[in-house]
N, C-alpha and C positions, 0 to 999 in steps of 0.2 A: 267398510273396517268392521268388524261385529267386535263388539265390549268383554275383553276376553276376562274380566274381573269382576263379579256378581254375588259378592260377600254382603253382609250384611253392613249398610252405614257407618261410619266413622262414630259418627253420632247418633244414639238414637233419642227420640222423642216422646213425652208422654202425651197427654191427651190432646196437648195444643196441636193446632194445624199452622204450618207456616201461613201468615196472610200478608201479603203484597199487594198495596194498594196501586188496580190498573190504570188510575189515574195519575200517576205520579213518574209516567214514563215520559222521557226515559229514562228518568231521575227514579234510582231505587229507594224503594221507603224501608230497607231494613238498615242501610248503614248511610251514615253521615260523608256529607261531600267536601264541608268544608268547614273548618274553626277559625275563628279569630283572637286571641287573647291577648291581654297586657305583653306577655313574656314572646307572641308568635312573631318569626317575620313575616311579611308578606311577600307574594312571590312577584316577581315584575307583570305576569301574566294577569294576574288576579287583580278584579276590583277592590279596592279599600274600603271596606262595609262601615268601619269605625268613623270615618272621615266625612264620608257619604253621611250618614246618620247623624253627623254635629250640625251639617248645615238643611239636613232635614229637620232637624230638632228644633231648628229657632222658631216653626210654627207646629212643633206638635202638640197635639192637643194632650192636657194633664187630668179633664174632668174627669173621665172614667174612674183612672184608678182612683182618684180622690173620691168618688161616688161610693167605691168599694170599699174604703178605709172608713168612712164616715158608716156605712150601713153597718160594718161588723161594729163599731164601737155602740151607736146606736141600740143595736140589739143585746149588748153588753149591760148597757145603763137598765134596758128593761129587766134583763135576768137581774141585777144587782134587787130593782125593786119589787120584785116577785118572791125572790128568795130570801131577803134580807130588810122585809118591810118593815117586822119590829123592831129589829137591832137597829134601822136607821135612826128610829125617831124624827126631829126636827131636822135633821140633814134630807129627808126620804124628799122635801120638796124643791129644794135643791138638785136633787138630781132627776127630778120630773122636768122642772126648767129648761135644765140642760138638755134631756133627751128632746122637748121641743122644739130649741134652738137648732139643736143640728140637722131636725127632720125639715126646719124651715129653711136654713141653709142648703141643705140637699135639692129642694126644689127650686134652684138658681143654677145649678150645676150645668143644667145642660143650654144655658144661657152664655154660659163662662164657655165650653165649648164653640158657640158658634162666633164669640169674639175673639178668640183664640185665630180662626181660620183667616183672617184677615194679615196676621206674618207683619202688623204696624208697630211701633211703639206701645201703644194700648194693650197689643198683645200681650207682649214682656208683663205688663205689671198686673196682666189679669192670672199671669201664668206663676206670679209671685204670689198674688190671694192664695190661688189655689196650693201654692207651698205651705203659705202658714197655714193654713186650713189643713193642712195635713199634717203637721207637726204637733198643733195642737189638739187635734185626733188621738195622734200617738202618746202625747202627753197624758191625756183623758184615759186612754187605755191602761198608762203604767199605774195609776192613782188608785184607780179600781182592783187594779190583779196584787199590787202589794198591800190594799186595804184587806182584801181576801188572805192574804198570807200571815198578817199581823192577827186578823181575827180568829186564823187557826191554832196560831199561837198561845191566845188566850184560851181557846176551849181546851189544848192539852194541860196549862197550866191548871184550869179549873178539873180537869180529870186527875190530876196530880194531887189535888186537895183533897179529891175525894177519897183517892188511896190513903194518904195520910191520914184521914180522921175516919177512919172505919170503925171506931170503938164511939164515936160520939153519938149522943139520943139523936134521934131524926130530927125534931124541930130546930137544935141548936145547929146540927149540918144543914139544914133548909135555909137559916140567916146567914151562915158562912158564904155559902152558893149565892144567894143573893149580893150578899155584899163585895164577894170577888169579882161578879159580872159584871156590878155596876165600876167599880174599880179599873177592869179592863176596859170597859165600854169608853166610858168617858174619854181618856185621852187619845183614842184613837178616832173617836167620831169629830173630835175637835180639830187634830190634824185634817182629818178627812176636808171637814166644812171650808176650813182656812184654805186647799188647795180648791177644792172644786169652787168657791168663791173666785181664787186668783185666774181659774182658767175660765170660768163664765162671763168674767170682764171681758179676755182677750176674743171670745166666741162673739158677745155682744159689738165689740170692734169691728170685728170681723164681717158680720153681718150689715152693720151699720155703711161701712165702706164699701158694698156692694154697690149703693146707689150713684157713686164715682164714676163708675164704668159701664152704669146704665144697665144694669142685670135685671132679668125680669122672672118670674116661678113658671115653671115646666108643672102643670097640677093634672091628674086625673079628675075625673069626674065625681072623686069622692073627695076629693082635694088633698090628695096625696101626692109624693115626687112619683116619680115611674120604677118599676119594680121591674124585676126578672120578667121576660117574656119569653117563652119557648115554644117554638111551633114543633109541636110534635107530630102534627103531618109531615112535615119535612123531612124530619128524622126517621120519618117511617117509611121514607122509600131510597134509606140509606144502601149503601153496597151488600151485596150477597154477605151474608153470613161467613161462610168461606172464602177467603182470597189466596191465588195463588199467583205467581209473576204472569198475568196473561197476556203474552206474547200478541194478541191482536189488539191488544191495548197499547203499547208501546210505537212509539212514533222516532224513525228516523235510525234506529240502533240495528237493523237486519243486516245491511252488507259488514259493519262495525262487528257483527257477531262471528258471522261466516269469517271472515277474515283470521280474527284471532284465532277461532278453532282450527282452521287450517295450520297455524303455527302451532299449537298445544299438542297435534296429532300427527305430525311430521314425524314421528320417530324415523321410518326408513332413511328419510334423506337427511335428520340432524339428531342422531342418536345421543348426542351428549348434552348433559343436564341445559336445559336454556333458562335464559331469565327475559320475559318479557313483561314490559311497564307501558299501561295506559297511563298517556296524561291530559290533562285540559285542569280549565278552570272549575273553581267551585260550582255545583249544581248543573255540571252539563250531563252526568247520566254515568259516571266511571263504574260509580258501586251497581248500578241495574245493570250495564253491560257485562261486569263479573262473574254477576249470579247468571245471566243467561248461559254465558260460558259454561259455567260450573256445572249447571242441572246439564248441558249435553255431553260435557267432557268426562266426568266422573267414574262413567262405566268403564272407561276406557284404561283406569287407572288404579293397579292395587290399595295405593292409601290417598285419599285425598282428602283436601279440610278446606276452609275458608276461614279467615282471622281477619280481625279489624284491628289495628295496630292504632293509629290517629295522633295525638300530641303527646298526652301524656298515655305512656307506657312504659311498663318494664320488660326489658327482653327475656329477664327470668321467666315472667309468667308466661310468655309468647311460647319459649321452649317446654316448659312445663305442662301447656296446655296440649301442645303436637306430641310431647313422650306421653302423657296420659291417654291420649287417644291410640297412637301405634300400639300401646301394653295390651287396650283393647282389644285390638283387632286380631294381636297375637295370640291371646287368650282365646277368642273365637274361633279362629282357623287352625289351633292347637297346634302350631310350628313346634318341630320337633328338635332344631338346632339347639345344640347343647351351649353354647355360647348365650343365645336369645336368652333361651330357656333361665341361667344364672343371672343375666340381669334383671330378668323377670323376680326372681327370688328377691335382688338386694333392694328394687322399686317398691316391692308390695310392702315393705315396711313405714313407706312415706303415704300420707294422704293429703290429696289437692296442697292445702295451707302450705303444708311439712315439704312439699315436694318443691314450693316455689323457692323455698329458702334456702334450697341446696345451693353449692358451689356453681357457678356459670360453668369452669371447666368439666365438671362432672355432669350434668345436665348435657352439656354435647358429647362428651364421650358415651355415654348411654344412649342417645338417640342416634349417633354412628353407626353404631352396634346392631340396635333395632330395626333399624332403617336398610341394613345392609340387604341387596339384591332384590330390595322392593322398588315398582315404579312407580312413582309419588307425583300428585299434584298439590302444591301449597299455593292459596292464591292471600297474598297480603294486603289488604284494603288499608287505602289512607294513610300511606307512608309519606313522614314528614322528616325522618331524619336521615342524609344524606350517606351516614354509617351504616344505617342498621344493616344492610348484606354484606358488608365487609365485615360485619362482628357475627353474623349470621350462619352465611355460607359454612363454615367447617363442621357445621353440625348436619347439612343438607350435602351429601356425598356425590360424586358423579360417576354412577355404575355403566355410562353408556347404554343406558335402556329405553331411553327417551323420555325420561322423568322433566316436570315441568317446575316454575315459580311465576307466576302471574305476579304482578304487583301493580295498584293503582297510586296515581299521587300527584299532586297538582305542580309539582317543580322538577321542573325539566335535570336539573342536577341529580337527582334520586336516580332517574333512569339512567345516565350518563355513568354513574359511579356505576352502576351494578351489571350493567352490563354495553361498555364502550364500543363493541364489534357491532352492534344491532340499534337501528334508528327506532327509537320511541313510537309508539302508536299515539298518534294526538286525535283527540273527538273534536271536533269542529259543533258550531252554534248550527240551530235549527234555520233553514231557509222560512221564507215567509209562509208557504203552503204547508209545511210541518206544522211552523208555530201555532196557527191558528187551527191544525186538525187537532194539534193536542190540549190548548186551549178550550177548544169545544166538547172535546171527550170529558175533561174536569167539569166544565160549567154546566153541562147539559148531559151528566153522566146518566138518567134514567130517560131520556128519550131516544129517540132511533135516529141514525145518520140523517134518514129520509125526513122525519120531522123538522130536525134543523136545516137541511138545506134549503127546505120549501121556504122555508120563513128568509127570505130575501134582507130585510131591514136587519135581522139579527146576525146575519152573515156578515154583512157588511162592515157591521160595529165590531165582531168579532176579529175581523182582519184588521181595522184599524186599531185597537185593544191590543190585537198579539203583537204587532211591529214596535211599541212601545217596547215590550220584554228583549227587544233586542238577541231573540234567538236563543233566551237562557232558559232551557227547562222549566227549574226548579220555578223561577219569577213566571215564568206561565201557569204552572199548576198552580201557586198562592193565587194569583191573579182569579184563576177558575174557580179557585174555592170561595173567594169574593163574591162572583158571580152566582155561584151555585146556590148561597144564600139569598139572592134576589129574586122574585119573579122573574120568568125567561119571556119577557118583553122589549119592546124596543124604550120605553120609557127609561126603564130603571136599569137597564146596561146605558144607555146614553148619560144616565145621572152618575156613573161611577166614573166614565169619561168626562164629565165635566168638571167632577167635583177636585179633580187633582191636578196641579198645575204644571202639566208633564215636562214643557219648556224652559221650567226655573232649573238653575243647575244644581245638577245634581241631583235632580230628580228623576232617574230610568230606572232602569228592570230592579237595580239593587234597592229600591226604595219602594217597589212591590212590595217588598217583604215588610216593613214600617206601615204600611199603608195596613195592611191586613193587621196588624195589632192595633191601628189606630182606628178600623172598623169594627174591630171588637162589639159586642155587650159589655156594661161596666163589669159582669157579675164574673164574665170569662178573662179580664182580666188577672188578676193577681193568681187564677190557677195557672195561666201560660209562664208568668213571670215566676213561679214557684219551680219552673223546669229548671231554671239556672242552678240551683240546689245540687242536680246532678249533673255526675263529671259528662263529658260529648262522648258520643257514640254509646253512651250506658245505656244498657236493656233495662228498662223502668217497668217495674211490677204496677200494671195497671190499679190492681186491688191494694196493694200498700199505700201506691198514691193516694186513691181516694178516701182510706184510711187518714191520711194526713191531712188533705184538704179538710176534711170533717173536724180532724183535731184543731186544725187554725182557725176555725170559724167561717170559712169561706162559703159555705154550701148554705143556701137560705131553706126555710121550709116551704114545701112545694106540696099544698094539699094534703093527701093521702098516702104520698110518697115517701119511703124512707130517706133518711139524707144521702145515703150509700146510692139509690138509687137517682136520684138527683145530681149524684157528683158523677157517675156514670153517665148521665144524659151531658152535662157538661163536657167528658173527655171525648164525647162520640161529635160535638159541638166542633170541638176543636179540629179532631179528624175530619170532619165536613171539609174546614178550611185549609184543611191540608197542614198544621200547624204542628201536627203529631203524625209519625210514620208507625205503622201498625205493623208489628211483626207478626205476631200471632193472636187466635180468635179462641174463645170457648166454644161448646159445640151448640151455645144458645145463641151466638152471636156475637157478646160481648167481648169486647178488648181484654187480652190476657197479659200481652208486652209490646213496649213502641219503644221507638226511640224520636229523636229530635234532631232533625237534620244540621250540621253544624252552623251555617249560615242563619238560622231559627235560633238554636242555641245564641250565638251570640247577640241577635238580638233581645233574646230574655235579659242575658246578664246585662245587655247597654240599661233596657228599661228598671230593669232590679234596683243596679247602682244607681240612677237617675235620682230614684225616689228612696234610695236609702231602705232598699227592701231586703235584700242577701248579698251577705259577702263571703266571697267565693275566695280561699287560699289554696293557690296551686303550689305556693313555695312560702318559705316563712320571710313575713312582712318586716320590710325597713320599719325604722322606728318613728318615720314621719306619718305611717297608716297606722298608729299606735291609737291615734285621739279617732278617730275614724269607725266605730264599731254600730253594727245592725242590729235588728232585733232577728234576724236567719243567720247564720254561719254554717259554713259548707266546706269541708278540710279535706283535699284532695289530694295534697303533696304525699309523696314516697318518702317520708321522714322515720327516724327512728325513735323508740319509745320518749328520750331526751327531748328531741324536737317536737313530739306532740305536745309534751309539757310547755316549749316555749310556746305553743299556739295558743296556749289558754291562756296566756296573760291577757293576749288583746278580744277576747270575750269578757263581756259586759253582764251588768246583771240584769239588764233590761231582754237577756236574749232570750227569743221563744222557740227557734229551733233549731239544734245542732244535728248535723249529717256528717259522717264520720266514713269516709273511704280508705282502701287500701290498707296498708298495716298500722294501727296505732291504738295504743288504749287512751281509756279518761283517767285522766289525773286524779285520784279522790281527794285531793287536797284543793280541787278547785268545785267541789261542790255547792261552797256556800255560793258561790256566782250564779246557780242556775235556778234561783229561787221562784223565777215567770218562766221555765222552759215549760214548752208544750207539748214539743214535739222531740225525741231523740231517738236517731235512726243510727247503728254499728253495722256498717257492712264490710266487718275487719276480721271477726273473730278475738274474743276478748280472753284473757287468762287469767286476769288477777282475781282474787275474790274479793280484793276490798273496794272493786272499780263501782259499785253501786254503795258505798258506804256514805251514808248519809242522803243518799237520794230518796228514801221513803219519806222523807220532806217535803218533797214538789208535790204541792197540791194541786198546783195548774196542769201537773204531765197526763195528757190525755193519751199520747201514741209513744208505747215504747218498743223498739224493734233489734232484736241482739242475734245478730248471726253469729255464730259459735261452732260451725264446721260438722254440726250433729252431735257434739259432746255437749253432755248439763251442765250450766252456770249456774257457781254454787255462791249463793247468797252467806251475805252475813247473818251470823245465827239470830242477831236481832232486829232483822228487817221485818218491817212491819208494810205488810200489802196495805192495812185498811187505812192508811193514812193517804196513799194516794186514791183520794176518794173521787176523784172525777176521772180515773184512768179509764179508757174507751176500748182501746185496742194492745194487746201484750202477742207480740209474735219472738219466738224465741224459745230454746230450752232452758226453762230455768227449774234448779232442783227443789228448791224452798218455794212452795205456795199456800202455805197458812194462811189463813186469812184474807186470802187472792175472794175469795167466792162471797165477800162481806160488802165487795163494792158494787153496790148496785147500779153503776154508770156503763158497766162492763158491755161492751157490744161484739169484741171480736178476740179469742183466744186462740192462738194455731200456737202446739207444740207437738214434739213428735211425744211426748208421753205428758197425760195431764194425772192429777191425781185429783179428780172431781168429788169432792166432799163436801158439799158448802151444809150449812146449818141448816135444820129442818124446816121447810116448807120456806126457805129462801127465795126472797123475789128477786131472780134475774130475767126479767120480760123485757128487757132492753137485747139480750145476748143473742145475737145472730149465726155468729162461727163458733165453735167448740169442737175442736179435733187436735191431738189423739186423745180420747178417754180412756183411761185405762181398765179393763173388765175389773181389777181387784176392788175398785170402788165400789161395785153392785153390791159387795157383801154386806156393808155397811148401809144399805138404802132400805126405806120402809115404805111399802105401798103407799100409805097416807101420809107420807112426809116428804113427797116427790120436789124438787124445787121447781118454781114458775118461769117456765119457757116456753111459754107459748110464740116467740115471735123466730126462735130458731129455723135457720134456713141452711144450714151446713153442720153437718155432726159427723165426726170420726170414730169410729169405737173399735180400739184396739185390743184383741181378746188374746190374753196372757195364760188363759189357766182353761181347765176342762169348765164350762160354766154349770152349774146346778140347772136345777129346775124352778128352784125359786129366784134365781138370778136372772134365769131367762124369762121370767114372767116381769120382772122390775125393766128388761128392756123393752117388752111390748109394752106394760104403763106408759113408759117413759115416751115413746116413738106415737103411741097414740093421744101423746098430748101436744104434738108438735104438726097443727095443721099448715103452717107455711112452708115446709122443709122442700128446699129445692136439690139438695145434694147429702147423700148418703152412704158412707165410706165404712166397709167392714173390715177388720185387718187382722187375721186368726196368724199370731205366735211371730217368730223371723221367719221362718221355714213355711212356704205357701202349702197349706193343709197340713199344719203340725196340729189345729185343732178343726173342730166342726164349727161352723154356721149355725146358729141358734136355729132351731125349727121355729120357732116363733115369728122368728123376722120374714119369713117367705110363705110360712103355712101355718094356721089355712085364712087368717085373715090381714095377713101382715101388706107385704109390698103392694096389693092391687088398690088398697084403698086411701094410698098416699099419690091422691090427684095431681098433687102439683109435682112431684118429684121429677128433675129432670135427668141427675146425674147419679147411677147406681155403682158402687166398685164393690166386689165382693172378692175377699182373697182367701180361700179355704173351703176344707172339704165341704160339700152340699149336704143338706140335711139327709139322713137315713130315710129310705120307704119317701122318699117325694120326688117326682120327676118333674123334670124342668117342661114347662108349658109355656106359651107366651101370655096364658089368663093369671100364670101368677106375677106376672112383671108390672110395673105402672103403667097405666094407659098412654101416658102422654111421655115416656120415657126417650130421653133425646142418644144420650151417653150410656154404656155398659161396659164395663172393665171384668171379667174373669181371670181368676188364677188358683192353681191348686184343687179347683171344683170334683177332681177324680169321676167325673160323670162316666156312667154304665152306657150311657144311649149318645148317641151324638145330638148335640144341640142345637147343630143349624138349621134342620128343617122348623123348630120353634120358631128358634129366635127371627127367623125370615117374616115369621107374620107378626114383627112388632113395625107398625107401619109409619112410627114417629122416631124410630131409630137412625140416629143420622152417624155414629160412630159404633166400633165393635172393637173391643182390644180382649183379645184371649192369649193368656199365658201360661205359666208352666204346667203341665198334667191338666188341663181341663177336659180332656175326653181322655178315657183309659180304655174302652171298650170294644177298640178293634184299632186297625190300621189307617183305616179311609175316613175322612169326612166329605161330606157333599151339602151341597147349598142349593136343592134342587127348585126352590121359588121363591120370592117374596125378596126382601129388604129393600123397600121401593124408594126410602130415601136415604138409604145409606151412603155416607159421605168418604167417610175413613174406614179402613176394615184393617188391624194389627193381627199379625201372625205371628208369636215369639216361641221361645225353646220349647220345644217339643219333639224329644227325635223318633220316638216310635210312631209319629204319625207319617205314613209312605207317601198316601196321595191325598191332596187337598183338591174339589173340585168343585168349581162354581159354573152352572149349567146356563146356556142360553139364556138371553133376557135377564137374568138377574143380575141385580144392584146396577140398574141403569144410570145411578147418579154417582157411583164410584169414583174418587178423583185420588184420591191416597190410598196406597199400599203399602204397609211397611212390614217388611219381611224378616224375620230371625235367620241366626244363621241354618238352623236346622230344618227350613221349609223351602231353601234352595232349592229348586229342581224338584220339587212335589207338588208343583202346582200346575193345574187342568184349567185353564181361563178360556173362554171363548173370545173368538177374534177382537168383538169391539173392548175386551180389556186387555189382549194380550201386553200392548204398550205400555200398560202400568209397573208390568213385571220390572222391565228395563229402565225405565224412568223414575221410580223409586230406590234404586239400588242407595 
């Protein structure tokens, strides 16, 4: 059957490419397959992870998590000594002794690890010893942070004294200042000294008690405890930067894929709307199968989408998402139906968040009207609620045109209630051969099958190891991730087999997941369990997470690398171990978005609760939970504003991170509880102008992320950014930015509009990201007073007026001072081409001089009298996006000469000099080509042999039917609808 529908995909993507791990087959790396929380019933056919983990945890190692916590506090003590050496006075020696004591104890943690492996009575005592050490380290961290808060309070009082004594003679004012400093300093130091002495005694007792358990130190040649060791050589062999659902790497699902496709495409035999459900236990590959089917089936349906439902879902959110996609589709197709056009007018007044808040019946009615007559395919992944289809089916009418709904679930009841007439499609476990094949694909991903098969001893071990996983793909993948970190030889693999007691009760396939956590180096453990802070199936932004890790202090210094580069390396290590599932990557290969499989998400939550690392609220807690408050809090429940205020009662003054999801507000009256807060993330949309009242006193705050649906967030008029002296990351649209640029610790500022007017010669050498800066700021700049921005990596300039020559010079001078620039984005006005791109950016000495530039986005009219030539672009450019250029000459012949270019996106009115565009040669590295709205182009031709590595072709509606592709690329036109 030929696909009758060939319009633009219902969901268009930006620069990121879909990235699916070929070694997670047959399990999908896009969506999770199992989640087990405290409130969730466990299906009869699913193994109970928590019960098994409790058995397993009788022998669980605490050493590495304790080591991470101790390392963090040791670093904090060092910072205190360096930054406040003069202020500490006599307490300084106490702080140094405590730092030494912790470093000594750290050397014994490896010995504690080996003692716990025995699983006897002594191991329980060692575990208690580690718990005591962790609690003391946390207490010490609190003491240090509170001291900083009180110190900041004394500084503010000194400033107030200055303001009150403006008319005093200088010598009297100096004496007053000295007296005030001493009076404020002594009580704080005295209190600090008492608390440190108390903690010092506890540390000494812990250190002495080590002898009871026969713990011995593990030192390197310099006499220090073990430090992070990152095998750069192994990571350099990581999987290709661009990853698709490579079905050659998938094991055991080909027949299932073909069977499901027959059911979906049998419109002649079954014209009625049909509901098909794939059922199986967690980790079997239901999501992977759904995506395999979706990729092949979507060209045959006019509307198609795939949505993740999971346990914590909102039906309004699901309907609003479908409705929004259908609205976009109808607009692109320019449907003339008057009833549908009327609905479009009604819906147009709502934006994203507001649409979700509409009445349920309203959403159903609108969707029924817009879907009328369409043949649709809707895939609902990871369904738990048996009543979901009963509540949703009214919105998806049956037009007897072969429309289909495909669901995946662990519950057989979900399938039976959705379609009692059709037997659910049940997935089975892999057989022994399939299990071994999958394990080897993961463990030896950079070796050829011939290399692996030629090593008979490895093959024998692989067979033995794979059988331990009982045919569960996820367990095989995670075990393969462990093996991939070892040398590919018999000795190292045999050690993995021998170090786990596979015959003990409860230590079967599900405990491979727990073993993967146990196998992590200590510096990865806090990074992994931090993922419990995010909801299940959540699409996590890698960059934002990296900024959070840095703010939390999880990332150590690694030579000349930035903290962000080291954190990115840590995330890649988690990926190599199959602990995260990459959804998309940037063109340079770094991870853009990822998810965590539900089983692994539960593992992270279990470990986090055990060490009191994070508390997740999925509903209002009972009073019995009120006394158990952790250092990190994640609120993920759907509650009203009043309900959110109730949550605040359970957040203590020692809370370091607060992550808010769904629809809620921060209660401004609770600001006094957050004095030690380091991370505040809101994924909700804030509407109260008082929400950050008092938050400018949070001197420990390092990360502030505010998502507000593209609407500026108005701060109180007296909000003082300069008091957030440790702020590193600001993400969100904030209206009031005065004083922000006096914060020297800033590393990343991302907003739709930035009024960048720093003081003259401001020292912002830590700043790495600045976007989008308004061009209006250029009027206030002076050539000799530009800020210090020599470490800027990503820069976005929003041109909102016709830039004068002096302002162009300012841009030119600024860009010339950015030797490390990796990404440059220029946007000209609301409409593409509204303003011109400054000539100085591209000619004569602009772009070619940016040797490190990888990403370039130019949205605006190309400068007059400048011809597009390959020599004008940076020599190592990887990603290029053009829009509104209004070029008189076809740019494709010159762009084809960019040898490193992997992605090229052409937007609105890039070329207006003719009706035809031709790619005659070149594009040797191009992986993705995007062609969007341009109705004037009648023919786009790619000659044979051009773009040999092209894998993704994204087409706008106006390019459909206008492509002339060589035979080797024709499949992309169909595949990428």
